[in-house]
C-alpha positions as CSV (number, residue, x, y, z in Angstrom):
1,M,11.6,-8.3,18.2
2,K,14.7,-6.2,18.0
3,I,16.0,-5.0,21.7
4,R,15.8,-1.3,20.7
5,T,11.9,-1.7,19.6
6,F,11.4,-3.9,22.7
7,T,12.9,-1.4,25.0
8,G,11.3,1.4,23.4
9,L,7.9,-0.1,23.7
10,T,8.6,-0.9,27.5
11,V,9.8,2.5,28.5
12,G,7.1,4.3,26.5
13,A,4.3,2.0,28.1
14,A,6.0,2.7,31.5
15,V,6.0,6.4,31.0
16,A,2.5,6.4,29.5
17,F,1.1,4.4,32.4
18,T,2.8,6.8,34.9
19,F,1.3,9.8,33.1
20,V,-2.2,8.4,33.0
21,V,-2.2,7.6,36.7
22,A,-1.0,11.0,37.5
23,W,-3.6,12.5,35.2
24,L,-6.3,10.4,36.8
25,A,-5.2,11.6,40.1
26,A,-5.1,15.4,39.0
27,A,-8.7,14.7,37.4
28,A,-10.1,13.2,40.8
29,G,-8.6,16.1,42.7
30,S,-10.2,18.5,40.3
31,A,-13.4,16.8,40.5
32,F,-13.3,17.0,44.4
33,L,-12.4,20.6,44.2
34,L,-15.3,21.4,41.8
35,S,-17.8,19.7,44.0
36,S,-16.5,21.6,47.0
37,M,-16.9,24.9,45.1
38,V,-20.5,23.9,44.0
39,A,-21.4,23.0,47.6
40,Q,-19.8,26.4,48.8
41,E,-22.0,28.1,46.1
42,H,-25.2,26.4,47.5
43,E,-24.2,27.5,50.9
44,R,-23.8,31.0,49.7
45,H,-27.2,31.0,48.1
46,A,-28.9,29.8,51.3
47,A,-27.0,32.5,53.4
48,A,-28.3,35.1,51.0
49,L,-31.9,33.8,51.2
50,A,-31.6,33.9,55.0
51,A,-30.2,37.5,54.9
52,V,-33.0,38.7,52.7
53,A,-35.6,37.0,54.9
54,Q,-34.1,38.4,57.9
55,A,-34.2,42.1,56.4
56,S,-37.8,41.9,55.2
57,L,-39.4,40.1,58.0
58,A,-37.5,42.5,60.5
59,G,-39.3,45.4,58.7
60,G,-42.7,43.7,59.0
61,E,-42.9,43.2,55.2
62,S,-42.7,39.8,53.5
63,R,-43.6,40.9,50.0
64,G,-40.0,41.6,49.3
65,L,-38.9,38.2,50.3
66,R,-41.5,36.6,48.1
67,E,-40.4,38.7,45.0
68,Y,-36.8,37.8,45.7
69,V,-37.8,34.3,45.8
70,R,-39.8,34.2,42.8
71,T,-36.7,35.7,40.9
72,L,-34.3,33.0,42.0
73,P,-35.1,30.1,39.6
74,A,-34.3,32.3,36.5
75,S,-30.8,33.0,37.7
76,V,-30.0,29.7,39.3
77,P,-31.5,26.9,37.8
78,R,-32.0,23.3,39.3
79,L,-32.3,24.8,43.0
80,E,-35.5,25.3,44.8
81,Y,-35.8,27.8,47.3
82,A,-38.4,27.9,50.3
83,F,-38.9,30.0,53.3
84,V,-40.6,27.8,55.9
85,E,-42.1,29.3,59.1
86,S,-41.8,27.6,62.5
87,D,-45.2,25.8,62.2
88,G,-44.0,24.0,58.9
89,K,-46.0,26.5,56.6
90,I,-44.2,27.8,53.5
91,V,-44.4,31.4,53.1
92,A,-42.3,31.9,50.0
93,H,-41.3,29.5,47.3
94,S,-39.5,29.5,44.1
95,D,-42.6,27.5,42.7
96,P,-45.6,29.3,43.5
97,R,-47.5,26.1,43.7
98,F,-46.0,25.4,46.9
99,V,-46.7,28.8,48.6
100,G,-49.2,27.8,51.6
101,A,-48.3,24.2,51.5
102,S,-46.4,22.4,54.5
103,G,-42.6,21.9,54.0
104,D,-43.0,18.1,54.2
105,A,-45.1,18.2,51.3
106,W,-42.6,20.2,49.3
107,K,-39.8,17.8,50.4
108,A,-41.8,14.8,49.3
109,S,-42.4,16.2,45.8
110,Y,-38.8,15.7,44.4
111,G,-35.9,13.6,44.8
112,K,-33.6,16.0,46.3
113,T,-30.0,15.3,46.4
114,S,-29.4,17.7,49.6
115,E,-30.9,20.4,51.3
116,I,-29.2,23.4,53.1
117,E,-31.0,25.3,55.8
118,R,-30.5,28.5,57.6
119,P,-32.4,29.7,60.5
120,V,-33.9,33.2,60.5
121,T,-35.3,35.0,63.6
122,W,-37.0,38.3,64.3
123,G,-38.4,39.5,67.3
124,S,-39.9,36.3,69.1
125,S,-40.4,34.7,65.9
126,S,-38.4,32.3,63.8
127,A,-38.4,30.4,60.5
128,R,-36.0,28.5,58.1
129,A,-34.5,29.5,54.7
130,C,-34.1,26.3,52.9
131,V,-32.3,25.6,49.5
132,G,-32.8,22.4,48.0
133,V,-30.7,20.8,45.4
134,Q,-32.5,18.8,42.8
135,A,-31.5,15.3,41.9
136,D,-30.4,16.4,38.2
137,A,-28.4,19.2,39.5
138,K,-25.4,17.0,40.5
139,R,-25.6,15.2,37.0
140,A,-25.6,18.6,35.6
141,A,-22.6,19.6,37.7
142,L,-21.1,16.4,36.6
143,G,-21.8,17.3,33.0
144,D,-20.2,20.6,33.6
145,L,-17.1,18.9,35.0
146,V,-16.7,16.6,31.9
147,R,-17.2,19.4,29.6
148,F,-14.6,21.5,31.5
149,L,-12.1,18.5,31.6
150,L,-12.5,17.3,28.0
151,P,-10.3,19.6,26.2
152,S,-7.7,19.0,28.9
153,I,-8.0,15.3,28.5
154,V,-7.6,15.5,24.7
155,L,-4.5,18.0,24.8
156,V,-2.8,16.5,27.9
157,G,-3.4,13.1,26.6
158,A,-1.8,13.7,23.3
159,G,1.0,15.6,25.0
160,G,1.5,12.8,27.4
161,I,1.6,10.4,24.4
162,L,4.1,12.3,22.4
163,L,6.3,12.8,25.5
164,A,6.2,8.9,26.3
165,A,7.2,8.3,23.0
166,A,10.1,10.8,23.1
167,L,11.4,9.5,26.1
168,G,10.7,5.8,25.2
169,L,12.7,6.3,22.1
170,S,15.6,8.2,23.8
171,L,15.9,5.7,26.4
172,A,15.7,2.9,24.1
173,V,18.6,4.3,22.0
174,F,20.6,5.0,25.1
175,L,20.1,1.6,26.7
176,S,20.1,-0.5,23.4
177,R,23.2,1.2,21.7
178,P,25.9,-0.6,23.7
179,V,23.9,-4.0,23.5
180,I,23.5,-3.6,19.8
181,S,27.2,-2.6,19.3
182,L,28.2,-5.7,21.1
183,A,25.8,-7.8,19.0
184,D,27.3,-6.5,15.7
185,A,30.6,-7.0,16.9
186,A,29.9,-10.7,18.0
187,E,28.5,-11.2,14.5
188,E,31.5,-9.9,12.9
189,V,33.7,-12.1,15.0
190,G,31.3,-15.1,14.1
191,K,32.4,-14.1,10.4
192,G,36.0,-14.5,11.4
193,N,36.7,-10.8,11.6
194,L,38.9,-10.7,14.6
195,S,40.0,-7.0,14.1
196,V,36.9,-5.6,15.4
197,Q,36.6,-3.6,18.7
198,V,33.7,-2.3,20.6
199,P,34.0,1.3,21.8
200,V,34.1,1.8,25.5
201,T,32.4,5.1,26.3
202,S,31.7,4.7,30.0
203,S,32.8,2.8,33.1
204,S,29.1,1.4,33.8
205,E,28.4,-2.3,33.5
206,F,28.0,-1.9,29.6
207,G,31.5,-0.5,29.5
208,Q,33.0,-3.2,31.5
209,L,31.3,-5.9,29.3
210,A,32.5,-4.1,26.1
211,H,36.2,-3.9,27.7
212,R,35.9,-7.6,28.5
213,F,34.7,-8.5,25.0
214,N,37.6,-6.5,23.3
215,E,40.0,-8.5,25.7
216,M,38.5,-11.6,24.5
217,V,38.7,-10.8,20.8
218,M,42.4,-9.9,21.1
219,R,43.1,-13.3,22.6
220,L,41.2,-15.0,20.1
221,R,43.2,-13.0,17.5
222,T,46.4,-14.1,19.1
223,I,45.4,-17.7,19.1
224,D,44.2,-17.6,15.7
225,D,47.5,-16.0,14.5
226,M,49.4,-18.7,16.4
227,K,47.4,-21.4,14.6
228,D,47.7,-19.9,11.2
229,A,51.5,-19.6,11.7
230,S,51.7,-23.1,12.8
231,V,49.7,-24.6,10.0
232,A,51.5,-22.6,7.6
233,S,54.8,-23.8,8.9
234,V,53.7,-27.4,9.0
235,S,52.3,-27.2,5.5
236,H,55.3,-25.6,4.1
237,D,57.6,-28.2,5.9
238,L,55.4,-31.1,4.3
239,R,55.7,-29.7,0.7
240,T,59.3,-30.4,0.4
241,P,59.5,-34.2,1.2
242,L,55.9,-34.4,-0.7
243,V,57.6,-32.9,-3.9
244,A,60.5,-35.4,-3.5
245,I,57.9,-38.4,-3.3
246,Q,56.0,-37.1,-6.2
247,M,59.2,-36.7,-8.3
248,A,60.3,-40.4,-7.4
249,L,57.0,-41.8,-8.2
250,D,57.0,-40.1,-11.6
251,F,60.5,-41.2,-12.3
252,M,59.6,-44.9,-11.5
253,L,56.3,-44.9,-13.5
254,H,57.3,-42.8,-16.6
255,D,61.2,-42.0,-16.9
256,D,63.1,-44.8,-15.4
257,P,64.6,-47.1,-18.2
258,D,63.6,-50.2,-16.5
259,H,59.8,-48.9,-15.8
260,G,58.5,-51.5,-18.4
261,K,59.8,-54.2,-15.7
262,I,57.3,-53.1,-13.1
263,L,54.7,-55.5,-12.5
264,P,51.1,-54.6,-13.3
265,K,49.9,-54.9,-9.8
266,H,52.9,-52.9,-8.5
267,R,52.4,-50.3,-11.2
268,Q,48.8,-50.0,-10.0
269,T,50.0,-49.6,-6.3
270,L,52.4,-47.0,-7.5
271,A,50.0,-45.1,-9.5
272,G,47.6,-45.0,-6.5
273,L,50.5,-43.5,-4.5
274,A,51.1,-40.9,-7.2
275,E,47.4,-40.0,-7.1
276,N,47.2,-39.6,-3.4
277,A,50.4,-37.7,-3.3
278,S,49.1,-35.2,-6.0
279,R,45.9,-34.8,-3.9
280,L,47.7,-34.3,-0.7
281,G,49.7,-31.6,-2.7
282,V,46.6,-29.8,-3.6
283,F,45.6,-29.9,0.1
284,I,48.8,-28.3,1.2
285,S,48.7,-25.7,-1.5
286,N,45.1,-24.8,-0.7
287,I,46.0,-24.4,3.2
288,L,49.1,-22.3,2.3
289,D,47.1,-20.1,0.1
290,A,44.4,-19.6,2.6
291,A,46.9,-18.6,5.1
292,K,48.3,-16.1,2.6
293,I,44.9,-14.7,1.7
294,K,44.1,-14.1,5.5
295,A,47.5,-12.4,6.0
296,G,46.9,-10.3,3.0
297,R,50.2,-11.6,1.3
298,M,48.5,-13.3,-1.7
299,E,50.5,-12.0,-4.5
300,C,49.0,-11.8,-8.0
301,H,50.9,-10.7,-11.2
302,P,48.4,-10.6,-14.3
303,R,49.8,-11.1,-17.6
304,P,48.8,-12.4,-21.0
305,V,48.2,-16.2,-20.4
306,S,47.1,-18.8,-23.0
307,L,44.1,-20.6,-21.4
308,A,44.3,-23.2,-24.1
309,A,47.7,-24.3,-23.2
310,I,46.7,-24.5,-19.4
311,L,43.4,-26.6,-20.2
312,K,45.4,-29.0,-22.4
313,S,48.1,-29.4,-19.9
314,L,45.4,-30.2,-17.1
315,E,43.7,-32.5,-19.5
316,A,46.9,-34.5,-19.9
317,L,47.3,-34.6,-16.1
318,Y,43.7,-35.5,-15.1
319,G,42.8,-37.4,-18.2
320,P,44.2,-41.1,-17.1
321,F,42.7,-40.5,-13.8
322,A,39.3,-39.8,-15.3
323,A,39.5,-42.5,-17.7
324,N,40.6,-45.2,-14.8
325,E,37.3,-44.0,-12.9
326,G,35.1,-44.4,-16.0
327,I,34.6,-40.7,-16.4
328,A,34.6,-38.9,-19.8
329,L,36.7,-35.8,-19.6
330,R,36.4,-33.7,-22.7
331,L,37.7,-30.1,-23.9
332,D,35.6,-27.8,-26.0
333,L,37.6,-25.2,-27.2
334,P,37.6,-22.8,-30.2
335,A,40.7,-22.7,-32.3
336,D,41.1,-18.9,-32.0
337,L,40.5,-18.7,-28.3
338,P,42.3,-15.5,-27.0
339,S,44.6,-15.1,-24.3
340,V,43.4,-13.9,-21.0
341,S,45.0,-11.4,-18.5
342,A,45.8,-13.4,-15.3
343,D,48.4,-14.9,-13.1
344,A,49.4,-18.2,-14.8
345,E,50.1,-20.1,-11.7
346,R,47.0,-19.0,-9.8
347,L,44.7,-19.6,-12.9
348,E,46.1,-23.1,-13.4
349,R,45.7,-24.0,-9.7
350,A,42.0,-22.6,-9.7
351,I,41.1,-24.6,-12.7
352,S,42.9,-27.8,-11.3
353,N,40.8,-27.3,-8.0
354,L,37.7,-27.2,-10.2
355,L,38.5,-30.3,-12.0
356,S,39.5,-32.1,-8.8
357,N,36.3,-31.3,-7.3
358,S,34.3,-32.5,-10.5
359,L,36.1,-35.7,-10.4
360,K,35.4,-36.4,-6.9
361,F,31.7,-35.9,-7.1
362,T,31.0,-37.3,-10.6
363,P,30.2,-41.1,-10.3
364,S,31.6,-43.5,-12.9
365,G,29.8,-43.4,-16.2
366,G,29.5,-39.6,-15.8
367,S,31.2,-36.8,-18.0
368,I,33.0,-33.5,-17.3
369,V,33.0,-31.0,-20.2
370,V,35.5,-27.9,-20.1
371,S,34.5,-25.4,-22.5
372,A,35.7,-21.7,-23.0
373,R,34.2,-18.9,-25.2
374,A,35.1,-15.4,-26.0
375,S,32.5,-12.6,-26.1
376,G,32.6,-8.9,-25.7
377,G,36.3,-8.8,-24.3
378,V,35.7,-11.4,-21.8
379,V,36.7,-15.0,-21.9
380,E,34.2,-17.4,-20.1
381,L,35.5,-20.9,-18.9
382,S,33.2,-23.3,-17.6
383,V,33.6,-26.6,-16.1
384,K,30.2,-28.6,-16.1
385,D,29.9,-32.1,-14.6
386,T,27.0,-34.7,-14.3
387,G,27.9,-35.3,-10.5
388,Q,25.7,-35.1,-7.5
389,G,25.0,-31.3,-7.7
390,I,24.6,-29.0,-4.6
391,D,21.6,-28.1,-2.6
392,R,20.6,-24.6,-2.4
393,T,21.2,-24.4,1.2
394,T,24.8,-25.2,0.7
395,L,25.0,-23.2,-2.4
396,G,24.9,-19.8,-0.7
397,E,28.0,-20.7,1.7
398,L,30.0,-22.5,-0.8
399,F,32.8,-19.7,-1.2
400,Q,33.1,-19.5,2.6
401,P,36.4,-21.0,3.9
402,F,36.1,-24.6,5.3
403,Q,32.7,-24.9,3.7
404,Q,32.0,-28.1,1.8
405,G,29.2,-30.0,0.3
406,S,26.6,-32.0,2.7
407,A,28.2,-34.8,4.9
408,S,25.8,-37.2,3.2
409,S,27.0,-36.4,-0.2
410,Q,30.5,-36.7,0.8
411,R,29.7,-40.2,2.3
412,A,27.9,-41.0,-0.6
413,S,31.0,-40.2,-2.9
414,L,33.5,-41.4,-0.4
415,T,35.2,-38.1,-0.8
416,H,36.5,-35.4,1.7
417,G,38.4,-32.1,1.4
418,T,39.5,-28.9,3.3
419,G,36.6,-27.0,2.0
420,L,39.1,-24.3,0.8
421,G,39.2,-25.0,-3.0
422,L,36.4,-22.7,-4.1
423,F,37.2,-20.1,-1.5
424,I,40.7,-19.7,-2.9
425,I,39.3,-19.8,-6.5
426,K,37.1,-17.0,-5.7
427,E,39.9,-14.9,-4.0
428,S,42.1,-15.6,-6.8
429,M,39.7,-14.7,-9.6
430,E,38.8,-11.4,-7.8
431,S,42.5,-10.5,-7.2
432,M,42.7,-10.9,-11.0
433,G,39.8,-8.8,-11.7
434,G,37.6,-11.8,-12.8
435,E,34.5,-13.5,-11.6
436,I,33.2,-16.9,-10.5
437,E,29.4,-18.4,-10.9
438,V,28.0,-21.6,-9.8
439,E,24.8,-23.2,-11.2
440,S,23.7,-26.5,-9.6
441,E,20.7,-28.7,-8.8
442,P,21.0,-31.8,-6.6
443,G,21.2,-34.9,-9.0
444,A,21.5,-32.7,-12.2
445,G,25.3,-31.9,-11.8
446,T,27.0,-28.6,-11.3
447,R,28.5,-26.0,-13.7
448,I,31.2,-23.5,-12.6
449,S,32.0,-20.6,-14.6
450,L,35.2,-18.4,-14.6
451,R,35.2,-14.9,-16.7
452,L,38.4,-13.2,-17.1
453,A,39.1,-10.1,-19.5
454,Q,41.0,-10.7,-22.7
455,A,44.6,-10.0,-22.6
456,K,44.1,-7.4,-25.2
457,E,41.3,-5.8,-23.5
458,A,43.1,-5.7,-20.2
459,E,46.1,-4.2,-21.7
460,E,43.9,-1.4,-23.5
461,M,42.2,-0.5,-20.1
462,A,45.5,-0.2,-18.4
463,E,47.0,1.9,-21.0
464,A,43.7,4.1,-20.8
465,G,44.1,4.1,-16.9
466,G,47.8,5.2,-17.5
467,R,47.0,7.9,-19.8
468,A,44.1,9.2,-17.5
């Protein structure tokens, strides 16, 4: 669950719970107040009955009292009224059946909830004015209370939910925004972007955390720059003696007038040295190119380039090694293959990296086919091998720097590398306006395709852009 959602739900639930508790307390207070009002109303009825009885009997006339009592049930239902003399005899009652009966018989005839009495005296006589509250009167009062509170329950409840949601969302955004900002920045740092900074908007704990995070990223960037500078410097310094070694080995194996006198076992040793020197040269070039890409100093100068010439040159370079390893390296090119718009040096290095990778991961007895076709103003070059292939999980990260095939596949083929080759190829192709695509299945080999605009098409597009 995302932190914003979790915070919103937590705060919303807390606000809603507080609101419900407050509402229940208000409802209980309202119920108590209503009950008190009902009780006061019953007291008022008892006092009114006592006053009427007092006036009627003081005048020596009880008929008015009886008439008054008989009219009361119609105006105030669920209440019973009785006027009981001192000897316990009922003189007047709201139910005519009880007139003349004893007060105890009346009280035993129903389950009263409560009874209110008021004394009445006239002359030397005395009596009691009674109001009995029937058992269902309380239930009726509670029903009235529910009907009274139900609209407020619905209205206030809906308002409370909306208020809780609004407050929860507001507080969630307020509390989670700095955390989400830090999480996003940390993700960018994990991807290698060390230029990211988190805005510091307050001096609170979140603000202090953001400030410390920014300091950490700046230190990481400084260390990373020092590392890049050191690696680039060492790689550059290694290139000069390596070139000298490669030239000396090439002279001894091919150009020295006495190269025919070299014993076969010595020639094999020298050929192995030349191969490893060439591989080391590729590693150094890749490291230097990666440093240039990261620093934004990778220069690219597209111009018409003969793709066929580059491929034939690389076939001559890698052909002997492929034959020595028992791998069939074959070119499949049409006679009229057009030139492409590319940086010749970058394109040659990209294809060289592809061939080097294919040779590393193709076992003896396998094959590598390099083909090219032109269609719709685009030339597509593909390098297809019958090697180990690449699993899908690795395939998605193949163009990231320092990403390689699985460790098991490298152990199986006894190969290793810097993991920069495909990254540099991708960057080079994009800088030349091209594309790269990989198709692979474990055990079924790999096909890598490069697409570049034909030189003619590229020139026409450039001219059209200049005219615009």
